[in-house]
C-alpha positions as CSV (number, residue, x, y, z in Angstrom):
1,X,-14.9,-9.1,7.5
2,X,-11.8,-8.1,5.7
3,X,-9.2,-6.1,7.6
4,X,-8.2,-3.4,7.0
5,X,-11.6,-2.1,6.0
6,X,-12.1,0.0,2.9
7,X,-13.5,2.8,5.1
8,X,-10.3,3.1,7.1
9,X,-8.1,2.9,4.0
10,X,-10.1,5.6,2.3
11,X,-9.2,8.0,5.1
12,X,-5.5,7.5,4.2
13,X,-5.9,7.5,0.4
14,X,-8.9,9.3,-1.0
15,X,-9.1,7.5,-4.4
16,X,-9.9,3.8,-4.8
17,X,-7.9,3.8,-8.1
18,X,-4.9,5.2,-6.3
19,X,-5.4,2.7,-3.4
20,X,-5.4,-0.2,-5.8
21,X,-2.4,1.0,-7.7
22,X,-0.3,1.8,-4.7
23,X,-1.1,-1.5,-3.0
24,X,-0.5,-3.6,-6.1
25,X,2.8,-1.9,-6.7
26,X,3.9,-2.6,-3.1
27,X,2.6,-6.2,-3.2
28,X,4.8,-6.7,-6.3
29,X,7.8,-5.3,-4.5
30,X,7.1,-7.6,-1.5
31,X,6.8,-10.7,-3.8
32,X,10.0,-10.0,-5.6
33,X,12.0,-8.8,-2.6
34,X,10.5,-10.1,0.7
35,X,13.4,-8.5,2.6
36,X,11.7,-5.1,2.0
37,X,8.9,-6.0,4.4
38,X,9.7,-4.5,7.7
39,X,7.9,-6.4,10.5
40,X,7.4,-3.4,12.7
41,X,3.8,-4.4,13.2
42,X,2.7,-8.0,13.4
43,X,1.0,-8.7,10.0
44,X,-2.3,-10.4,10.2
45,X,-2.3,-11.1,6.5
46,X,-0.5,-14.0,4.8
47,X,-0.7,-12.5,1.2
48,X,1.3,-9.6,-0.2
49,X,-1.7,-7.4,-1.1
50,X,-3.0,-7.7,2.5
51,X,0.4,-6.8,3.8
52,X,0.5,-3.8,1.6
53,X,-2.9,-2.7,2.7
54,X,-1.9,-3.0,6.4
55,X,1.2,-0.8,5.6
56,X,-1.1,1.8,4.1
57,X,-3.4,1.7,7.1
58,X,-0.5,2.0,9.6
59,X,0.9,4.8,7.5
60,X,4.2,3.0,6.9
61,X,3.4,3.2,3.2
62,X,2.5,6.6,1.6
63,X,2.6,8.0,-1.9
64,X,3.2,11.4,-3.5
65,X,1.9,12.8,-6.7
66,X,4.7,14.0,-9.0
67,X,4.1,16.1,-12.0
68,X,6.2,15.1,-15.0
69,X,8.3,17.8,-16.6
70,X,7.3,18.2,-20.2
71,X,10.1,19.3,-22.5
72,X,9.0,20.9,-25.8
């Protein structure tokens, strides 16, 4: 079984699309700059996507929705 489970992640982020987008963005950051990964919790995963999902589950990684200002 994969950890963290999709059920536990869906309690943190209510959209699968947003979950994939946020975790992929964070995984890309970790790949390009590994020093950004804070080892506050021992990571069980060896890949960047798994690390990003663990950060979401432990609430070290969150997101916010920003509305773009439209100028007319």
